[in-house]
VMD Tcl script that draws the C-alpha trace (Angstrom):
set ca {
  {3.93 -59.42 53.56}
  {1.21 -61.59 52.02}
  {1.61 -62.10 48.24}
  {-1.24 -60.23 46.55}
  {-3.08 -61.30 43.41}
  {-3.49 -58.32 41.07}
  {-7.03 -59.36 40.15}
  {-9.61 -59.91 42.88}
  {-13.23 -60.97 42.58}
  {-15.36 -59.44 45.32}
  {-18.90 -60.53 46.16}
  {-21.33 -58.38 48.16}
  {-24.43 -60.13 49.47}
  {-27.51 -57.89 49.34}
  {-29.55 -59.97 51.73}
  {-31.92 -60.01 54.70}
  {-31.07 -61.95 57.86}
  {-33.38 -64.46 59.44}
  {-34.71 -61.80 61.75}
  {-33.29 -62.15 65.27}
  {-32.13 -65.73 64.79}
  {-28.37 -65.97 65.07}
  {-28.26 -69.66 64.20}
  {-30.48 -69.46 61.10}
  {-28.79 -66.28 59.88}
  {-25.37 -67.88 60.26}
  {-26.52 -70.93 58.33}
  {-27.86 -68.65 55.58}
  {-24.56 -66.77 55.47}
  {-22.47 -69.94 55.17}
  {-24.66 -71.09 52.28}
  {-23.90 -67.77 50.56}
  {-20.16 -68.15 51.21}
  {-20.18 -71.53 49.50}
  {-22.26 -70.19 46.58}
  {-20.04 -67.15 46.04}
  {-16.87 -69.24 46.32}
  {-18.17 -71.60 43.61}
  {-18.59 -68.51 41.42}
  {-14.96 -67.56 41.92}
  {-15.28 -64.94 44.67}
  {-12.15 -64.24 46.70}
  {-13.67 -61.74 49.16}
  {-17.27 -62.10 50.37}
  {-18.95 -59.17 52.11}
  {-22.09 -59.08 54.28}
  {-24.10 -56.05 55.49}
  {-23.99 -54.12 58.73}
  {-25.15 -56.09 61.79}
  {-26.18 -58.96 59.54}
  {-26.13 -61.42 62.45}
  {-28.81 -61.18 63.43}
  {-30.67 -57.88 62.88}
  {-30.28 -54.13 62.58}
  {-32.32 -52.42 65.39}
  {-34.59 -50.58 63.01}
  {-37.38 -50.40 65.57}
  {-35.51 -47.74 67.54}
  {-35.90 -45.32 64.63}
  {-39.69 -45.54 64.37}
  {-41.06 -46.78 67.70}
  {-40.79 -45.02 71.07}
  {-38.28 -46.59 73.48}
  {-41.09 -47.52 75.86}
  {-42.41 -49.98 73.27}
  {-39.11 -51.68 72.56}
  {-38.15 -53.55 75.71}
  {-39.04 -56.95 74.26}
  {-37.18 -56.28 71.02}
  {-34.11 -55.20 72.98}
  {-34.31 -58.38 75.03}
  {-34.54 -60.42 71.84}
  {-31.57 -58.74 70.16}
  {-29.50 -59.30 73.29}
  {-30.28 -63.02 73.16}
  {-29.63 -63.22 69.39}
  {-26.43 -61.18 69.32}
  {-23.21 -63.20 69.20}
  {-19.84 -63.31 70.91}
  {-16.86 -62.61 68.68}
  {-15.41 -65.93 69.86}
  {-18.73 -67.79 69.84}
  {-19.91 -70.81 67.83}
  {-21.46 -68.72 65.03}
  {-18.15 -67.03 64.30}
  {-16.31 -70.35 64.55}
  {-18.61 -71.70 61.83}
  {-17.80 -68.71 59.62}
  {-14.08 -69.14 60.28}
  {-14.34 -72.78 59.22}
  {-16.18 -71.73 56.04}
  {-13.48 -69.16 55.19}
  {-10.75 -71.75 55.68}
  {-12.56 -74.42 53.65}
  {-13.34 -72.09 50.72}
  {-10.07 -70.12 50.93}
  {-12.03 -66.88 50.91}
  {-11.89 -63.67 52.94}
  {-15.18 -62.97 54.76}
  {-16.37 -59.60 56.07}
  {-19.28 -60.04 58.47}
  {-21.35 -57.47 60.35}
  {-22.58 -58.63 63.76}
  {-24.40 -57.36 66.79}
  {-21.77 -58.37 69.31}
  {-22.32 -59.42 72.91}
  {-19.70 -58.47 75.49}
  {-18.47 -61.02 78.02}
  {-18.36 -58.35 80.74}
  {-22.11 -57.68 80.74}
  {-25.46 -59.40 80.36}
  {-26.70 -56.79 77.87}
  {-23.84 -54.64 76.57}
  {-23.84 -54.82 72.77}
  {-21.56 -53.45 70.07}
  {-22.12 -52.84 66.37}
  {-19.13 -54.81 65.09}
  {-17.53 -56.06 61.92}
  {-15.17 -59.02 61.63}
  {-12.73 -59.68 58.80}
  {-11.78 -63.35 58.55}
  {-8.85 -64.38 56.37}
  {-8.32 -67.47 54.19}
  {-6.79 -69.32 57.15}
  {-9.94 -68.81 59.21}
  {-8.35 -66.21 61.47}
  {-10.15 -63.06 62.61}
  {-7.64 -60.45 61.48}
  {-9.80 -57.38 62.18}
  {-12.33 -57.11 65.01}
  {-13.80 -53.63 64.73}
  {-16.42 -52.13 67.01}
  {-18.19 -49.09 65.60}
  {-16.59 -46.05 67.21}
  {-19.88 -44.29 67.89}
  {-23.43 -45.56 67.39}
  {-25.36 -43.13 65.21}
  {-28.60 -41.40 66.21}
  {-31.15 -44.00 67.38}
  {-28.51 -46.77 67.38}
  {-27.39 -45.46 70.78}
  {-30.49 -47.11 72.27}
  {-29.01 -50.52 71.40}
  {-25.24 -50.33 70.99}
  {-22.38 -49.00 73.11}
  {-19.48 -46.94 71.70}
  {-16.56 -49.03 70.50}
  {-12.84 -48.23 70.42}
  {-9.96 -47.83 67.99}
  {-8.73 -51.42 68.23}
  {-10.22 -52.36 64.86}
  {-8.92 -49.39 62.86}
  {-6.69 -51.73 60.89}
  {-6.06 -52.78 57.30}
  {-5.41 -56.49 56.78}
  {-2.90 -58.04 54.42}
  {-4.76 -60.74 52.48}
  {-3.83 -62.67 49.33}
  {-6.44 -60.58 47.52}
  {-5.43 -57.10 48.59}
  {-5.10 -54.90 51.62}
  {-8.61 -54.73 53.04}
  {-10.11 -52.34 55.58}
  {-13.58 -51.15 56.42}
  {-15.88 -48.89 58.38}
  {-19.47 -49.31 59.47}
  {-22.19 -47.04 58.08}
  {-21.88 -43.53 59.54}
  {-18.20 -44.05 60.37}
  {-17.59 -43.44 56.69}
  {-18.42 -39.81 57.49}
  {-15.50 -39.59 59.94}
  {-12.49 -38.16 58.07}
  {-10.03 -39.14 60.80}
  {-11.15 -42.78 60.85}
  {-10.92 -42.89 57.07}
  {-7.49 -41.27 57.10}
  {-6.29 -43.89 59.60}
  {-7.11 -46.61 57.06}
  {-5.72 -44.70 54.08}
  {-2.40 -44.42 55.93}
  {-2.21 -48.24 56.07}
  {-2.13 -48.68 52.26}
  {-5.77 -49.65 51.97}
  {-6.69 -50.98 48.52}
  {-10.21 -52.34 49.08}
  {-12.49 -50.48 51.46}
  {-15.63 -52.16 52.78}
  {-18.48 -49.86 53.78}
  {-21.39 -51.76 55.33}
  {-24.89 -50.34 55.66}
  {-28.38 -51.26 56.95}
  {-31.41 -51.96 54.74}
  {-32.95 -48.57 55.44}
  {-32.06 -45.75 57.80}
  {-35.16 -43.61 58.41}
  {-34.96 -40.28 60.20}
  {-38.67 -39.45 59.89}
  {-41.91 -40.97 58.69}
  {-42.19 -40.20 54.96}
  {-44.42 -37.22 54.27}
  {-46.79 -39.11 51.97}
  {-47.51 -41.64 54.73}
  {-48.55 -38.89 57.12}
  {-50.67 -37.19 54.45}
  {-52.58 -40.38 53.72}
  {-53.37 -40.74 57.42}
  {-54.77 -37.22 57.60}
  {-56.09 -36.31 54.16}
  {-58.31 -33.56 55.53}
  {-55.33 -31.49 56.63}
  {-53.80 -29.16 54.04}
  {-50.57 -30.32 52.50}
  {-47.53 -28.37 53.62}
  {-43.86 -28.67 52.78}
  {-41.92 -31.00 55.08}
  {-38.25 -31.85 55.31}
  {-37.22 -34.79 53.20}
  {-36.46 -38.14 54.74}
  {-32.77 -38.99 54.93}
  {-31.71 -40.14 51.47}
  {-29.37 -42.93 52.52}
  {-28.64 -43.95 48.93}
  {-27.32 -40.50 47.99}
  {-25.54 -40.03 51.31}
  {-23.90 -43.45 51.25}
  {-22.65 -43.06 47.70}
  {-21.25 -39.60 48.46}
  {-19.32 -40.89 51.45}
  {-18.07 -43.98 49.68}
  {-17.03 -42.02 46.59}
  {-15.19 -39.45 48.69}
  {-13.19 -42.21 50.35}
  {-12.35 -43.82 47.01}
  {-11.13 -40.52 45.60}
  {-9.03 -39.70 48.66}
  {-7.68 -43.22 49.27}
  {-7.38 -44.19 45.58}
  {-9.04 -47.45 46.65}
  {-11.99 -49.55 45.56}
  {-15.13 -49.42 47.69}
  {-17.52 -52.29 48.36}
  {-20.87 -50.84 49.41}
  {-22.87 -53.64 51.01}
  {-26.37 -52.93 52.33}
  {-28.92 -55.19 53.94}
  {-32.25 -56.09 52.33}
  {-35.53 -55.32 54.08}
  {-37.85 -58.32 53.74}
  {-41.43 -58.83 54.88}
  {-40.36 -60.98 57.83}
  {-38.45 -58.03 59.26}
  {-41.24 -55.56 58.55}
  {-43.82 -57.77 60.27}
  {-41.59 -58.25 63.32}
  {-40.93 -54.52 63.71}
  {-44.62 -53.64 63.28}
  {-45.88 -56.27 65.73}
  {-46.88 -54.74 69.05}
  {-46.67 -51.16 67.79}
  {-49.35 -48.68 68.86}
  {-49.37 -47.25 65.30}
  {-49.03 -50.37 63.11}
  {-50.49 -48.91 59.89}
  {-48.23 -45.85 59.90}
  {-45.23 -47.99 60.84}
  {-45.93 -50.55 58.12}
  {-46.11 -47.92 55.41}
  {-43.14 -45.99 56.76}
  {-41.00 -49.11 56.49}
  {-42.22 -49.89 53.01}
  {-41.82 -46.31 51.73}
  {-38.39 -45.46 53.19}
  {-35.51 -45.43 50.67}
  {-33.82 -48.83 50.41}
  {-30.08 -49.19 50.66}
  {-27.99 -50.30 47.68}
  {-25.09 -52.67 47.22}
  {-22.57 -51.69 44.54}
  {-18.90 -51.06 43.81}
  {-16.93 -47.88 43.20}
  {-13.54 -47.54 41.55}
  {-10.52 -45.56 42.85}
  {-11.87 -42.37 41.27}
  {-15.22 -42.73 43.05}
  {-17.13 -43.70 39.90}
  {-19.49 -46.71 39.77}
  {-17.52 -49.84 38.94}
  {-18.83 -52.49 36.48}
  {-20.52 -55.36 38.31}
  {-22.63 -58.40 37.58}
  {-24.88 -61.06 39.06}
  {-24.66 -64.75 38.21}
  {-27.59 -66.91 37.07}
  {-27.18 -69.98 39.28}
  {-28.73 -72.30 36.69}
  {-26.86 -71.20 33.57}
  {-23.86 -69.49 35.26}
  {-24.33 -66.62 32.81}
  {-23.11 -63.23 34.11}
  {-25.63 -60.41 33.82}
  {-24.25 -56.85 34.09}
  {-25.83 -54.64 36.79}
  {-24.82 -51.34 38.37}
  {-26.28 -52.04 41.81}
  {-28.74 -54.11 43.81}
  {-31.54 -52.44 45.73}
  {-34.96 -54.10 45.53}
  {-33.95 -57.74 45.10}
  {-31.87 -60.16 47.15}
  {-28.84 -61.44 45.27}
  {-25.05 -61.49 45.19}
  {-23.34 -58.74 43.20}
  {-19.81 -59.38 41.94}
  {-16.96 -57.27 40.61}
  {-13.51 -58.10 39.27}
  {-10.95 -55.57 40.51}
  {-7.45 -54.90 39.24}
  {-5.52 -53.63 42.24}
  {-3.01 -51.95 39.93}
  {-5.74 -49.34 39.37}
  {-5.05 -48.03 42.88}
  {-1.65 -46.66 41.84}
  {-2.12 -44.02 39.15}
  {-4.23 -41.61 41.18}
  {-1.56 -41.42 43.89}
  {0.45 -39.26 41.45}
  {-2.18 -36.55 41.78}
  {-3.31 -36.72 45.40}
  {-1.51 -39.00 47.83}
  {-3.04 -37.63 51.02}
  {-0.71 -39.67 53.23}
  {2.37 -39.04 51.09}
  {3.35 -36.40 48.58}
  {0.08 -34.48 48.93}
  {0.31 -34.18 52.71}
  {2.15 -31.72 54.93}
  {3.52 -34.03 57.60}
  {5.22 -31.06 59.28}
  {1.84 -29.37 59.75}
  {-0.61 -32.22 60.49}
  {-0.19 -35.29 62.67}
  {-2.83 -37.89 63.60}
  {-2.48 -40.14 66.63}
  {-4.75 -43.20 66.91}
  {-5.28 -45.22 70.09}
  {-5.82 -48.83 69.00}
  {-5.95 -50.38 72.47}
  {-8.96 -52.51 73.31}
  {-10.98 -50.82 76.06}
  {-12.13 -53.34 78.67}
  {-14.30 -52.30 81.63}
  {-12.13 -54.05 84.21}
  {-8.74 -55.69 84.61}
  {-8.47 -58.49 87.15}
  {-5.25 -59.39 88.91}
  {-4.87 -62.52 91.00}
  {-2.58 -62.99 93.99}
  {0.15 -64.46 91.79}
  {0.21 -61.27 89.72}
  {1.34 -59.16 92.65}
  {4.96 -59.12 93.77}
  {5.63 -59.27 97.48}
}
mol new
graphics top color blue
foreach p $ca { graphics top sphere $p radius 0.5 }
foreach p [lrange $ca 0 end-1] q [lrange $ca 1 end] { graphics top cylinder $p $q radius 0.2 }
display resetview
């Protein structure tokens, strides 16, 4: 078992990618790794599908308009064993940090099969968890394929036992339970910059002011929903949660709007949709004290979360805080009926084909 430091400094980067540029986004990420490491971070977390874009266009544009954007994301997705990941592995080894990175992953078996994946890289530069999102959510199915259970693991690192789930997976109680049962201490939940389910009502009203106003369902409040899910996991796992969301910048907005048949509505819908937040929660589910660092003065400024500005948010966690709550509700121990419930998890990697050569067959 890896010796664990009781105190861990975690950094979550609330940041936009260089839209659909794997190389530039990777370079930006490595710069952040070095910056966070200089500020004492032990674990550095990036958002969902950070390299090199979250397919936001599928939420707001019809599929018939998105062929070029799909082609571009295929070209700018990365292999889990590709040069971009090698560069991140080198950075983790050089800085002695643990890196959690969200990627749009290309599969070697296909010219255009993609997965929404997250990689956890340890201080030795090894990929210790390679997780593919079990099921793409809603409009994500137009870009990503379903993953498998291979990455439902918790990694032993010098800075704690770390696991994670991607966005909507944090709604899946069985996936969460699978990580709780592996002594998870720090849970990483990664999220996109926004996650719209409808064009905001005020955008539609401004486009048709002559029509009478009528009640309409609210847009999906991803901030509320994400905090609820993360807090529930903290309370049940008695673990810390690192909520890390992407940041929606103008470069991304312009790229998603370009070529749309309704550019004005799309532009305002992107700007008016609720932004994701990056923050930390403690093992009771409550917001955990955090701070940003002034890079010139190195002064720490307390903040609860990041939402409308790009920056790195830090928190210093005492892993001993994960113990006390287990007295009350240890859902994989004394507060579980193992004679009543049993969960079986298939962690095999699902490949589309297995080749055997002549030498593999016995005569």
